[in-house]
FIVEX-614839 format. One record per residue: residue number from 1; x, y, z of N, C-alpha, C, O in turn. Coordinates in pm, 1 decimal, decimal comma. Example, Ala and Ser with C-alpha at 12.3 -4.5 7.8 and 13.67 -1.06 7.14 Angstrom:
BEGIN
<r resi="1" n_east="1319,0" n_north="-569,0" n_up="780,0" ca_east="1230,0" ca_north="-450,0" ca_up="780,0" c_east="1320,0" c_north="-330,0" c_up="780,0" o_east="1423,6" o_north="-331,9" o_up="846,5"/>
<r resi="2" n_east="1285,0" n_north="-225,0" n_up="708,0" ca_east="1367,0" ca_north="-106,0" ca_up="714,0" c_east="1290,0" c_north="3,0" c_up="787,0" o_east="1340,9" o_north="113,8" o_up="803,9"/>
This chain:
BEGIN
<r resi="1" n_east="77,5" n_north="-123,3" n_up="-5,1" ca_east="-6,4" ca_north="-1,4" ca_up="2,7" c_east="60,9" c_north="121,4" c_up="-3,9" o_east="28,2" o_north="219,0" o_up="-71,4"/>
<r resi="2" n_east="175,4" n_north="107,5" n_up="84,8" ca_east="261,0" ca_north="250,0" ca_up="94,9" c_east="410,0" c_north="205,3" c_up="28,6" o_east="453,8" o_north="90,8" o_up="39,1"/>
<r resi="3" n_east="470,1" n_north="298,4" n_up="-30,9" ca_east="602,0" ca_north="278,3" ca_up="-86,0" c_east="694,1" c_north="375,1" c_up="-22,7" o_east="685,3" o_north="496,4" o_up="-42,1"/>
<r resi="4" n_east="779,9" n_north="321,2" n_up="50,9" ca_east="896,4" ca_north="413,2" ca_up="120,6" c_east="1027,6" c_north="321,2" c_up="99,6" o_east="1037,1" o_north="202,3" o_up="130,0"/>
<r resi="5" n_east="1134,4" n_north="409,3" n_up="36,2" ca_east="1263,8" ca_north="317,2" ca_up="24,5" c_east="1303,8" c_north="289,8" c_up="152,0" o_east="1308,0" o_north="375,6" o_up="240,1"/>
<r resi="6" n_east="1333,3" n_north="176,6" n_up="167,0" ca_east="1424,4" ca_north="118,0" ca_up="297,5" c_east="1325,3" c_north="118,5" c_up="416,5" o_east="1371,4" o_north="102,2" o_up="529,5"/>
<r resi="7" n_east="1201,5" n_north="134,7" n_up="400,1" ca_east="1104,4" ca_north="144,0" ca_up="506,7" c_east="980,6" c_north="39,9" c_up="488,7" o_east="886,5" o_north="83,7" o_up="422,7"/>
<r resi="8" n_east="971,0" n_north="-69,8" n_up="530,6" ca_east="869,3" ca_north="-164,8" ca_up="500,6" c_east="810,5" c_north="-215,1" c_up="656,0" o_east="874,5" o_north="-294,4" o_up="725,0"/>
<r resi="9" n_east="695,5" n_north="-163,7" n_up="693,7" ca_east="649,0" ca_north="-191,2" ca_up="828,0" c_east="616,8" c_north="-344,9" c_up="844,6" o_east="629,6" o_north="-394,2" o_up="956,7"/>
<r resi="10" n_east="573,9" n_north="-426,0" n_up="734,2" ca_east="556,6" ca_north="-559,9" ca_up="738,7" c_east="682,5" c_north="-641,3" c_up="805,7" o_east="662,9" o_north="-743,9" o_up="870,9"/>
<r resi="11" n_east="798,1" n_north="-593,0" n_up="786,3" ca_east="908,1" ca_north="-645,6" ca_up="824,9" c_east="952,3" c_north="-653,9" c_up="974,0" o_east="1028,6" o_north="-736,0" o_up="1024,9"/>
<r resi="12" n_east="881,5" n_north="-541,8" n_up="1036,6" ca_east="899,4" ca_north="-515,6" ca_up="1183,8" c_east="811,8" c_north="-598,4" c_up="1259,6" o_east="709,3" o_north="-642,6" o_up="1207,9"/>
<r resi="13" n_east="846,2" n_north="-626,0" n_up="1390,7" ca_east="766,8" ca_north="-698,1" ca_up="1492,6" c_east="664,9" c_north="-594,6" c_up="1549,3" o_east="667,3" o_north="-475,3" o_up="1518,8"/>
<r resi="14" n_east="586,0" n_north="-644,6" n_up="1624,3" ca_east="466,1" ca_north="-554,1" ca_up="1692,3" c_east="546,1" c_north="-464,9" c_up="1784,8" o_east="494,9" o_north="-354,0" o_up="1799,7"/>
<r resi="15" n_east="660,2" n_north="-485,8" n_up="1851,3" ca_east="732,4" ca_north="-398,8" ca_up="1951,7" c_east="810,9" c_north="-295,1" c_up="1881,2" o_east="821,5" o_north="-177,0" o_up="1914,3"/>
<r resi="16" n_east="865,3" n_north="-355,4" n_up="1778,3" ca_east="948,3" ca_north="-243,3" ca_up="1685,3" c_east="845,7" c_north="-148,1" c_up="1622,7" o_east="870,9" o_north="-27,6" o_up="1622,7"/>
<r resi="17" n_east="736,7" n_north="-192,1" n_up="1571,6" ca_east="633,3" ca_north="-104,3" ca_up="1521,7" c_east="597,2" c_north="14,7" c_up="1619,6" o_east="591,9" o_north="131,2" o_up="1580,1"/>
<r resi="18" n_east="572,9" n_north="-23,2" n_up="1749,2" ca_east="529,6" ca_north="66,3" ca_up="1832,2" c_east="640,0" c_north="168,5" c_up="1871,6" o_east="618,0" o_north="288,5" o_up="1888,0"/>
<r resi="19" n_east="765,6" n_north="106,1" n_up="1885,5" ca_east="871,1" ca_north="202,0" ca_up="1918,0" c_east="900,0" c_north="310,6" c_up="1800,8" o_east="919,5" o_north="430,9" o_up="1818,5"/>
<r resi="20" n_east="898,4" n_north="242,4" n_up="1679,5" ca_east="908,0" ca_north="325,1" ca_up="1555,6" c_east="803,6" c_north="434,3" c_up="1541,3" o_east="833,6" o_north="547,0" o_up="1502,0"/>
<r resi="21" n_east="684,2" n_north="399,3" n_up="1573,2" ca_east="573,9" ca_north="508,1" ca_up="1583,1" c_east="612,5" c_north="616,4" c_up="1666,7" o_east="604,2" o_north="731,0" o_up="1622,4"/>
<r resi="22" n_east="654,5" n_north="594,4" n_up="1784,6" ca_east="693,3" ca_north="676,9" ca_up="1887,1" c_east="807,4" c_north="783,4" c_up="1840,1" o_east="799,2" o_north="905,8" o_up="1850,7"/>
<r resi="23" n_east="909,6" n_north="712,9" n_up="1788,9" ca_east="1018,9" ca_north="790,9" ca_up="1744,6" c_east="978,3" c_north="877,6" c_up="1618,6" o_east="1017,1" o_north="994,3" o_up="1613,4"/>
<r resi="24" n_east="906,4" n_north="827,5" n_up="1523,5" ca_east="859,0" ca_north="922,0" ca_up="1411,1" c_east="772,6" c_north="1027,1" c_up="1455,1" o_east="776,2" o_north="1134,8" o_up="1395,7"/>
<r resi="25" n_east="688,0" n_north="1007,4" n_up="1561,1" ca_east="577,8" ca_north="1107,3" ca_up="1594,2" c_east="673,0" c_north="1210,5" c_up="1679,2" o_east="635,4" o_north="1327,7" o_up="1678,1"/>
<r resi="26" n_east="775,7" n_north="1184,0" n_up="1742,4" ca_east="865,0" ca_north="1287,5" ca_up="1805,3" c_east="928,5" c_north="1369,0" c_up="1702,7" o_east="923,3" o_north="1491,8" o_up="1710,0"/>
<r resi="27" n_east="999,7" n_north="1297,2" n_up="1589,1" ca_east="1055,1" ca_north="1362,8" ca_up="1482,3" c_east="955,3" c_north="1453,0" c_up="1399,7" o_east="991,0" o_north="1561,3" o_up="1353,2"/>
<r resi="28" n_east="834,5" n_north="1404,6" n_up="1385,1" ca_east="732,5" ca_north="1484,1" ca_up="1330,6" c_east="698,3" c_north="1612,4" c_up="1401,0" o_east="673,5" o_north="1715,6" o_up="1338,6"/>
<r resi="29" n_east="697,5" n_north="1604,7" n_up="1523,1" ca_east="666,3" ca_north="1730,5" ca_up="1614,0" c_east="791,2" c_north="1834,3" c_up="1601,9" o_east="770,9" o_north="1955,3" o_up="1591,8"/>
<r resi="30" n_east="916,0" n_north="1780,7" n_up="1603,6" ca_east="1019,4" ca_north="1862,3" ca_up="1575,6" c_east="1035,6" c_north="1933,0" c_up="1448,6" o_east="1074,5" o_north="2049,2" o_up="1436,7"/>
<r resi="31" n_east="996,5" n_north="1838,8" n_up="1338,0" ca_east="988,8" ca_north="1895,1" ca_up="1206,2" c_east="862,1" c_north="2013,2" c_up="1191,2" o_east="876,4" o_north="2107,5" o_up="1113,4"/>
<r resi="32" n_east="764,7" n_north="2000,4" n_up="1255,9" ca_east="649,0" ca_north="2081,4" ca_up="1255,3" c_east="690,2" c_north="2230,8" c_up="1313,6" o_east="643,9" o_north="2335,7" o_up="1268,9"/>
<r resi="33" n_east="782,3" n_north="2221,2" n_up="1417,6" ca_east="834,9" ca_north="2346,3" ca_up="1487,5" c_east="918,2" c_north="2407,3" c_up="1401,1" o_east="911,5" o_north="2528,6" o_up="1381,5"/>
<r resi="34" n_east="1006,7" n_north="2327,6" n_up="1339,7" ca_east="1103,0" ca_north="2412,9" ca_up="1255,6" c_east="1046,5" c_north="2467,5" c_up="1115,3" o_east="1088,2" o_north="2568,0" o_up="1057,7"/>
<r resi="35" n_east="951,7" n_north="2389,0" n_up="1074,7" ca_east="871,0" ca_north="2441,1" ca_up="958,4" c_east="897,8" c_north="2380,1" c_up="811,5" o_east="873,1" o_north="2435,8" o_up="704,5"/>
<r resi="36" n_east="960,4" n_north="2238,8" n_up="833,8" ca_east="977,6" ca_north="2177,9" ca_up="703,7" c_east="847,0" c_north="2099,5" c_up="688,1" o_east="812,5" o_north="2004,8" o_up="758,8"/>
<r resi="37" n_east="783,4" n_north="2148,9" n_up="592,0" ca_east="647,9" ca_north="2077,0" ca_up="557,5" c_east="663,3" c_north="1945,6" c_up="480,4" o_east="586,0" o_north="1851,8" o_up="500,0"/>
<r resi="38" n_east="754,8" n_north="1940,6" n_up="400,6" ca_east="787,9" ca_north="1816,3" ca_up="314,9" c_east="833,2" c_north="1696,1" c_up="419,0" o_east="802,7" o_north="1578,9" o_up="396,9"/>
<r resi="39" n_east="903,1" n_north="1734,1" n_up="525,5" ca_east="946,7" ca_north="1623,4" ca_up="608,7" c_east="830,8" c_north="1581,7" c_up="688,2" o_east="817,1" o_north="1462,0" o_up="713,3"/>
<r resi="40" n_east="733,4" n_north="1680,8" n_up="736,7" ca_east="630,8" ca_north="1641,9" ca_up="832,0" c_east="526,4" c_north="1552,0" c_up="739,7" o_east="469,0" o_north="1454,3" o_up="787,7"/>
<r resi="41" n_east="508,8" n_north="1591,6" n_up="611,7" ca_east="430,9" ca_north="1505,7" ca_up="541,4" c_east="471,5" c_north="1366,5" c_up="513,4" o_east="392,1" o_north="1272,5" o_up="511,2"/>
<r resi="42" n_east="615,6" n_north="1356,0" n_up="489,3" ca_east="674,3" ca_north="1225,4" ca_up="480,3" c_east="674,4" c_north="1133,1" c_up="603,7" o_east="658,3" o_north="1011,9" o_up="589,8"/>
<r resi="43" n_east="693,4" n_north="1193,0" n_up="730,6" ca_east="682,6" ca_north="1125,4" ca_up="851,6" c_east="541,0" c_north="1115,6" c_up="873,2" o_east="506,3" o_north="1009,7" o_up="925,7"/>
<r resi="44" n_east="448,9" n_north="1199,0" n_up="846,4" ca_east="296,2" ca_north="1139,7" ca_up="860,6" c_east="266,8" c_north="1032,1" c_up="777,0" o_east="191,4" o_north="945,2" o_up="820,8"/>
<r resi="45" n_east="315,7" n_north="1021,5" n_up="657,1" ca_east="285,3" ca_north="893,5" ca_up="575,7" c_east="347,6" c_north="774,7" c_up="636,9" o_east="290,3" o_north="665,7" o_up="638,3"/>
<r resi="46" n_east="460,8" n_north="794,0" n_up="685,8" ca_east="522,9" ca_north="660,7" ca_up="757,3" c_east="447,6" c_north="622,7" c_up="882,2" o_east="426,9" o_north="504,5" o_up="910,0"/>
<r resi="47" n_east="406,0" n_north="723,9" n_up="958,4" ca_east="323,4" ca_north="688,5" ca_up="1071,0" c_east="189,7" c_north="631,6" c_up="1033,1" o_east="140,3" o_north="538,8" o_up="1097,1"/>
<r resi="48" n_east="129,0" n_north="688,3" n_up="926,2" ca_east="-6,9" ca_north="613,9" ca_up="882,5" c_east="22,3" c_north="471,5" c_up="834,2" o_east="-56,1" o_north="379,0" o_up="855,5"/>
<r resi="49" n_east="128,3" n_north="458,5" n_up="773,9" ca_east="162,0" ca_north="314,1" ca_up="721,0" c_east="168,5" c_north="232,6" c_up="841,2" o_east="102,7" o_north="128,6" o_up="843,6"/>
<r resi="50" n_east="241,7" n_north="267,5" n_up="945,0" ca_east="273,7" ca_north="191,6" ca_up="1074,2" c_east="127,3" c_north="168,2" c_up="1133,0" o_east="97,0" o_north="53,7" o_up="1166,5"/>
<r resi="51" n_east="43,3" n_north="263,2" n_up="1145,8" ca_east="-86,9" ca_north="253,6" ca_up="1201,0" c_east="-165,6" c_north="139,8" c_up="1132,3" o_east="-221,1" o_north="49,5" o_up="1194,8"/>
<r resi="52" n_east="-165,3" n_north="151,6" n_up="1006,4" ca_east="-228,8" ca_north="63,1" ca_up="914,3" c_east="-187,8" c_north="-73,3" c_up="929,0" o_east="-276,5" o_north="-157,8" o_up="940,6"/>
<r resi="53" n_east="-56,6" n_north="-111,7" n_up="930,7" ca_east="-5,7" ca_north="-235,7" ca_up="961,4" c_east="-50,6" c_north="-286,6" c_up="1088,4" o_east="-90,7" o_north="-402,9" o_up="1093,3"/>
<r resi="54" n_east="-48,9" n_north="-205,0" n_up="1205,9" ca_east="-88,5" ca_north="-252,3" ca_up="1325,2" c_east="-242,4" c_north="-293,6" c_up="1338,6" o_east="-275,2" o_north="-393,4" o_up="1402,6"/>
<r resi="55" n_east="-331,2" n_north="-214,0" n_up="1276,8" ca_east="-450,3" ca_north="-239,0" ca_up="1274,6" c_east="-485,2" c_north="-373,5" c_up="1175,0" o_east="-575,2" o_north="-452,0" o_up="1204,9"/>
<r resi="56" n_east="-423,5" n_north="-384,8" n_up="1085,0" ca_east="-425,5" ca_north="-512,7" ca_up="999,3" c_east="-377,6" c_north="-633,4" c_up="1084,5" o_east="-432,3" o_north="-742,6" o_up="1069,5"/>
<r resi="57" n_east="-283,8" n_north="-617,3" n_up="1167,1" ca_east="-226,4" ca_north="-748,5" ca_up="1237,9" c_east="-324,5" c_north="-760,7" c_up="1343,5" o_east="-354,9" o_north="-875,0" o_up="1377,6"/>
<r resi="58" n_east="-380,2" n_north="-660,4" n_up="1402,2" ca_east="-480,4" ca_north="-671,0" ca_up="1518,6" c_east="-610,3" c_north="-744,6" c_up="1470,4" o_east="-673,1" o_north="-827,7" o_up="1536,1"/>
<r resi="59" n_east="-639,7" n_north="-699,4" n_up="1343,3" ca_east="-777,7" ca_north="-765,3" ca_up="1292,0" c_east="-732,5" c_north="-923,3" c_up="1248,5" o_east="-817,1" o_north="-1010,8" o_up="1267,0"/>
<r resi="60" n_east="-631,0" n_north="-953,0" n_up="1204,1" ca_east="-592,0" ca_north="-1080,4" ca_up="1176,7" c_east="-565,7" c_north="-1168,9" c_up="1268,6" o_east="-576,6" o_north="-1290,0" o_up="1249,3"/>
<r resi="61" n_east="-522,4" n_north="-1107,7" n_up="1395,1" ca_east="-498,0" ca_north="-1193,9" ca_up="1518,0" c_east="-626,1" c_north="-1213,7" c_up="1598,7" o_east="-635,6" o_north="-1310,6" o_up="1674,1"/>
<r resi="62" n_east="-739,8" n_north="-1111,9" n_up="1583,5" ca_east="-845,1" ca_north="-1127,3" ca_up="1676,9" c_east="-976,5" c_north="-1188,2" c_up="1578,1" o_east="-1037,8" o_north="-1290,6" o_up="1608,4"/>
<r resi="63" n_east="-1002,3" n_north="-1116,8" n_up="1472,5" ca_east="-1113,6" ca_north="-1138,7" ca_up="1409,0" c_east="-1079,9" c_north="-1241,1" c_up="1271,5" o_east="-1146,6" o_north="-1339,8" o_up="1240,4"/>
<r resi="64" n_east="-987,0" n_north="-1201,4" n_up="1216,4" ca_east="-956,5" ca_north="-1271,0" ca_up="1090,4" c_east="-966,7" c_north="-1417,4" c_up="1096,9" o_east="-1030,7" o_north="-1479,5" o_up="1012,1"/>
<r resi="65" n_east="-904,7" n_north="-1476,1" n_up="1196,8" ca_east="-909,5" ca_north="-1626,9" ca_up="1205,3" c_east="-1041,8" c_north="-1683,8" c_up="1229,6" o_east="-1075,1" o_north="-1792,4" o_up="1182,3"/>
<r resi="66" n_east="-1122,8" n_north="-1606,4" n_up="1307,9" ca_east="-1264,0" ca_north="-1655,9" ca_up="1337,1" c_east="-1345,5" c_north="-1651,0" c_up="1206,9" o_east="-1424,0" o_north="-1740,7" o_up="1175,9"/>
<r resi="67" n_east="-1323,8" n_north="-1546,0" n_up="1135,5" ca_east="-1405,2" ca_north="-1519,3" ca_up="994,9" c_east="-1366,0" c_north="-1629,3" c_up="906,0" o_east="-1452,5" o_north="-1684,2" o_up="837,7"/>
<r resi="68" n_east="-1235,5" n_north="-1668,5" n_up="900,5" ca_east="-1188,3" ca_north="-1744,7" ca_up="797,2" c_east="-1235,3" c_north="-1887,4" c_up="834,8" o_east="-1268,8" o_north="-1961,3" o_up="742,3"/>
<r resi="69" n_east="-1240,6" n_north="-1930,1" n_up="954,3" ca_east="-1277,2" ca_north="-2057,8" ca_up="1006,6" c_east="-1428,4" c_north="-2083,2" c_up="985,6" o_east="-1476,2" o_north="-2193,2" o_up="958,2"/>
<r resi="70" n_east="-1502,7" n_north="-1960,3" n_up="1002,9" ca_east="-1647,4" ca_north="-1981,6" ca_up="999,6" c_east="-1699,5" c_north="-1965,8" c_up="845,6" o_east="-1816,0" o_north="-1998,6" o_up="823,4"/>
<r resi="71" n_east="-1624,6" n_north="-1920,8" n_up="746,0" ca_east="-1681,3" ca_north="-1915,1" ca_up="621,5" c_east="-1553,7" c_north="-1963,0" c_up="525,9" o_east="-1477,4" o_north="-1878,6" o_up="478,9"/>
<r resi="72" n_east="-1539,2" n_north="-2084,2" n_up="504,8" ca_east="-1414,5" ca_north="-2130,0" ca_up="420,4" c_east="-1462,8" c_north="-2096,2" c_up="264,8" o_east="-1574,7" o_north="-2108,4" o_up="214,9"/>
<r resi="73" n_east="-1350,6" n_north="-2053,9" n_up="212,1" ca_east="-1349,0" ca_north="-2022,6" ca_up="77,4" c_east="-1307,4" c_north="-2138,2" c_up="-9,8" o_east="-1195,9" o_north="-2187,5" o_up="7,3"/>
<r resi="74" n_east="-1398,4" n_north="-2190,1" n_up="-112,6" ca_east="-1379,1" ca_north="-2278,7" ca_up="-205,9" c_east="-1360,5" c_north="-2240,5" c_up="-321,9" o_east="-1452,0" o_north="-2172,5" o_up="-368,5"/>
<r resi="75" n_east="-1259,6" n_north="-2263,0" n_up="-397,3" ca_east="-1234,1" ca_north="-2215,4" ca_up="-531,0" c_east="-1231,0" c_north="-2344,1" c_up="-627,2" o_east="-1150,9" o_north="-2436,0" o_up="-610,0"/>
<r resi="76" n_east="-1326,2" n_north="-2341,3" n_up="-730,0" ca_east="-1331,5" ca_north="-2460,0" ca_up="-806,6" c_east="-1239,2" c_north="-2433,1" c_up="-938,8" o_east="-1255,6" o_north="-2330,2" o_up="-1004,3"/>
<r resi="77" n_east="-1157,4" n_north="-2514,6" n_up="-968,5" ca_east="-1057,5" ca_north="-2485,6" ca_up="-1077,6" c_east="-1093,3" c_north="-2580,4" c_up="-1196,6" o_east="-1054,8" o_north="-2552,8" o_up="-1310,2"/>
<r resi="78" n_east="-1154,9" n_north="-2673,7" n_up="-1174,6" ca_east="-1201,9" ca_north="-2787,0" ca_up="-1273,5" c_east="-1348,6" c_north="-2752,0" c_up="-1315,8" o_east="-1440,0" o_north="-2743,9" o_up="-1233,8"/>
<r resi="79" n_east="-1363,2" n_north="-2732,5" n_up="-1445,5" ca_east="-1508,6" ca_north="-2714,6" ca_up="-1508,5" c_east="-1583,7" c_north="-2819,6" c_up="-1486,4" o_east="-1700,5" o_north="-2791,2" o_up="-1459,7"/>
<r resi="80" n_east="-1555,6" n_north="-2939,4" n_up="-1488,3" ca_east="-1631,5" ca_north="-3046,8" ca_up="-1474,4" c_east="-1687,7" c_north="-3058,7" c_up="-1323,9" o_east="-1783,5" o_north="-3132,6" o_up="-1301,1"/>
<r resi="81" n_east="-1630,5" n_north="-2989,9" n_up="-1229,5" ca_east="-1693,5" ca_north="-3011,2" ca_up="-1090,4" c_east="-1810,9" c_north="-2915,2" c_up="-1071,9" o_east="-1883,3" o_north="-2929,6" o_up="-973,5"/>
<r resi="82" n_east="-1834,3" n_north="-2817,0" n_up="-1161,6" ca_east="-1955,2" ca_north="-2730,0" ca_up="-1133,4" c_east="-2076,0" c_north="-2801,0" c_up="-1170,7" o_east="-2078,0" o_north="-2877,7" o_up="-1266,9"/>
<r resi="83" n_east="-2178,6" n_north="-2777,1" n_up="-1096,2" ca_east="-2315,9" ca_north="-2831,8" ca_up="-1118,4" c_east="-2378,3" c_north="-2777,8" c_up="-1263,6" o_east="-2375,9" o_north="-2659,4" o_up="-1297,2"/>
<r resi="84" n_east="-2425,2" n_north="-2868,4" n_up="-1330,2" ca_east="-2479,8" ca_north="-2829,3" ca_up="-1455,3" c_east="-2624,1" c_north="-2825,4" c_up="-1446,0" o_east="-2687,8" o_north="-2930,3" o_up="-1455,5"/>
<r resi="85" n_east="-2684,2" n_north="-2708,9" n_up="-1427,5" ca_east="-2824,5" ca_north="-2685,6" ca_up="-1411,5" c_east="-2881,9" c_north="-2638,8" c_up="-1548,1" o_east="-2831,9" o_north="-2553,3" o_up="-1621,2"/>
<r resi="86" n_east="-3001,8" n_north="-2713,7" n_up="-1570,9" ca_east="-3080,4" ca_north="-2684,2" ca_up="-1700,7" c_east="-3183,5" c_north="-2577,5" c_up="-1646,9" o_east="-3259,4" o_north="-2596,3" o_up="-1551,8"/>
<r resi="87" n_east="-3175,1" n_north="-2474,5" n_up="-1714,7" ca_east="-3280,3" ca_north="-2362,0" ca_up="-1671,9" c_east="-3374,8" c_north="-2346,9" c_up="-1796,7" o_east="-3348,0" o_north="-2379,1" o_up="-1912,4"/>
<r resi="88" n_east="-3487,4" n_north="-2292,9" n_up="-1750,2" ca_east="-3609,7" ca_north="-2267,7" ca_up="-1835,4" c_east="-3576,2" c_north="-2131,7" c_up="-1912,9" o_east="-3654,0" o_north="-2104,2" o_up="-2004,3"/>
<r resi="89" n_east="-3473,7" n_north="-2045,6" n_up="-1889,5" ca_east="-3450,4" ca_north="-1932,7" ca_up="-1954,8" c_east="-3403,2" c_north="-1944,1" c_up="-2097,4" o_east="-3426,8" o_north="-1857,6" o_up="-2181,8"/>
<r resi="90" n_east="-3333,5" n_north="-2058,0" n_up="-2121,3" ca_east="-3261,9" ca_north="-2067,9" ca_up="-2246,7" c_east="-3373,2" c_north="-2087,5" c_up="-2349,7" o_east="-3365,0" o_north="-2014,5" o_up="-2448,5"/>
<r resi="91" n_east="-3477,8" n_north="-2174,7" n_up="-2344,3" ca_east="-3571,3" ca_north="-2193,3" ca_up="-2441,1" c_east="-3652,9" c_north="-2076,0" c_up="-2449,0" o_east="-3686,7" o_north="-2043,3" o_up="-2562,8"/>
<r resi="92" n_east="-3694,9" n_north="-2000,6" n_up="-2346,9" ca_east="-3750,8" ca_north="-1856,3" ca_up="-2368,0" c_east="-3684,5" c_north="-1759,4" c_up="-2448,1" o_east="-3744,3" o_north="-1686,2" o_up="-2527,0"/>
<r resi="93" n_east="-3542,7" n_north="-1757,7" n_up="-2425,9" ca_east="-3469,6" ca_north="-1672,8" ca_up="-2516,1" c_east="-3470,1" c_north="-1704,8" c_up="-2667,5" o_east="-3461,0" o_north="-1611,7" o_up="-2747,5"/>
<r resi="94" n_east="-3480,0" n_north="-1828,1" n_up="-2708,5" ca_east="-3477,7" ca_north="-1899,0" ca_up="-2825,7" c_east="-3615,1" c_north="-1851,0" c_up="-2881,5" o_east="-3616,6" o_north="-1805,5" o_up="-2995,9"/>
<r resi="95" n_east="-3713,6" n_north="-1856,6" n_up="-2820,2" ca_east="-3840,8" ca_north="-1817,8" ca_up="-2855,8" c_east="-3863,7" c_north="-1662,9" c_up="-2891,2" o_east="-3931,9" o_north="-1623,1" o_up="-2985,7"/>
<r resi="96" n_east="-3799,7" n_north="-1587,9" n_up="-2805,4" ca_east="-3797,7" ca_north="-1427,6" ca_up="-2824,1" c_east="-3712,1" c_north="-1403,9" c_up="-2951,2" o_east="-3745,4" o_north="-1307,9" o_up="-3020,7"/>
<r resi="97" n_east="-3603,6" n_north="-1480,5" n_up="-2991,7" ca_east="-3534,1" ca_north="-1447,7" ca_up="-3102,7" c_east="-3606,4" c_north="-1474,2" c_up="-3225,2" o_east="-3591,0" o_north="-1408,4" o_up="-3328,1"/>
<r resi="98" n_east="-3684,0" n_north="-1569,9" n_up="-3212,5" ca_east="-3779,2" ca_north="-1620,9" ca_up="-3356,0" c_east="-3863,0" c_north="-1525,8" c_up="-3388,8" o_east="-3887,4" o_north="-1515,6" o_up="-3509,0"/>
<r resi="99" n_east="-3929,6" n_north="-1431,2" n_up="-3294,6" ca_east="-4027,4" ca_north="-1340,2" ca_up="-3324,4" c_east="-3983,9" c_north="-1238,4" c_up="-3422,6" o_east="-3873,2" o_north="-1188,1" o_up="-3403,8"/>
<r resi="100" n_east="-4060,3" n_north="-1196,6" n_up="-3533,9" ca_east="-4022,8" ca_north="-1090,0" ca_up="-3613,1" c_east="-4033,6" c_north="-953,3" c_up="-3541,1" o_east="-4116,7" o_north="-944,8" o_up="-3450,7"/>
<r resi="101" n_east="-3969,3" n_north="-861,8" n_up="-3567,4" ca_east="-3965,9" ca_north="-727,0" ca_up="-3515,7" c_east="-4085,3" c_north="-639,8" c_up="-3572,6" o_east="-4086,8" o_north="-617,8" o_up="-3693,7"/>
<r resi="102" n_east="-4181,8" n_north="-590,7" n_up="-3494,6" ca_east="-4257,4" ca_north="-508,1" ca_up="-3549,8" c_east="-4211,1" c_north="-360,9" c_up="-3551,5" o_east="-4151,1" o_north="-311,5" o_up="-3456,0"/>
<r resi="103" n_east="-4241,4" n_north="-293,2" n_up="-3663,7" ca_east="-4200,7" ca_north="-154,9" ca_up="-3660,7" c_east="-4327,1" c_north="-61,7" c_up="-3610,9" o_east="-4446,2" o_north="-90,5" o_up="-3622,1"/>
<r resi="104" n_east="-4271,6" n_north="55,1" n_up="-3554,2" ca_east="-4385,0" ca_north="147,7" ca_up="-3511,1" c_east="-4454,3" c_north="232,0" c_up="-3635,4" o_east="-4387,0" o_north="288,2" o_up="-3721,8"/>
<r resi="105" n_east="-4594,0" n_north="232,3" n_up="-3631,7" ca_east="-4659,3" ca_north="300,4" ca_up="-3746,4" c_east="-4626,7" c_north="439,3" c_up="-3739,2" o_east="-4634,6" o_north="489,6" o_up="-3627,2"/>
<r resi="106" n_east="-4590,3" n_north="515,4" n_up="-3838,9" ca_east="-4575,6" ca_north="653,3" ca_up="-3831,3" c_east="-4688,8" c_north="713,6" c_up="-3901,8" o_east="-4740,6" o_north="672,2" o_up="-4005,5"/>
<r resi="107" n_east="-4725,7" n_north="831,7" n_up="-3822,8" ca_east="-4847,4" ca_north="914,1" ca_up="-3867,6" c_east="-4802,6" c_north="1051,2" c_up="-3886,0" o_east="-4696,7" o_north="1088,1" o_up="-3835,2"/>
<r resi="108" n_east="-4876,2" n_north="1130,1" n_up="-3955,8" ca_east="-4857,9" ca_north="1264,6" ca_up="-3974,4" c_east="-4880,5" c_north="1348,4" c_up="-3849,5" o_east="-4824,0" o_north="1456,4" o_up="-3832,4"/>
<r resi="109" n_east="-4973,0" n_north="1289,1" n_up="-3755,5" ca_east="-5019,1" ca_north="1377,1" ca_up="-3648,6" c_east="-4931,7" c_north="1320,6" c_up="-3518,9" o_east="-4903,3" o_north="1201,0" o_up="-3512,1"/>
<r resi="110" n_east="-4891,3" n_north="1415,4" n_up="-3416,4" ca_east="-4824,8" ca_north="1368,6" ca_up="-3311,6" c_east="-4918,4" c_north="1294,9" c_up="-3210,9" o_east="-5035,1" o_north="1327,4" o_up="-3189,0"/>
<r resi="111" n_east="-4852,0" n_north="1191,9" n_up="-3152,9" ca_east="-4917,2" ca_north="1105,0" ca_up="-3069,4" c_east="-4929,9" c_north="1161,5" c_up="-2927,1" o_east="-4827,0" o_north="1180,1" o_up="-2862,2"/>
<r resi="112" n_east="-5043,1" n_north="1188,1" n_up="-2877,9" ca_east="-5058,3" ca_north="1238,7" ca_up="-2740,9" c_east="-5105,9" c_north="1127,6" c_up="-2640,0" o_east="-5180,8" o_north="1037,7" o_up="-2678,3"/>
<r resi="113" n_east="-5065,9" n_north="1134,9" n_up="-2524,9" ca_east="-5115,7" ca_north="1036,2" ca_up="-2435,7" c_east="-5252,7" c_north="1094,9" c_up="-2367,5" o_east="-5279,0" o_north="1214,7" o_up="-2356,9"/>
<r resi="114" n_east="-5326,1" n_north="997,0" n_up="-2328,1" ca_east="-5459,6" ca_north="1047,6" ca_up="-2277,9" c_east="-5462,3" c_north="1018,8" c_up="-2119,3" o_east="-5560,8" o_north="1050,4" o_up="-2052,5"/>
């Protein structure tokens, strides 16, 4: 999601993420006082990346495993495994295609609705 050269929050442990977020927050506060807008924006993006990674890990640890266990995902790769259902829609479509198209009758008077 985020692209920073030399910084990947997925490689850090939970404790390292927490410590890195504290360090970056203090650096951002110092940069905000000095007035370097580009540095503040870059640090904020890095802090946001860390927060996103921490939220994603908490979700996977607490809720993700329960959701995956309750609703397993089945992916069918073989066409022969699919159920072949005969539907009544196909004959109806064939009947509709055989009907001739009727054209609207043109009159010289405008048509008004009553």
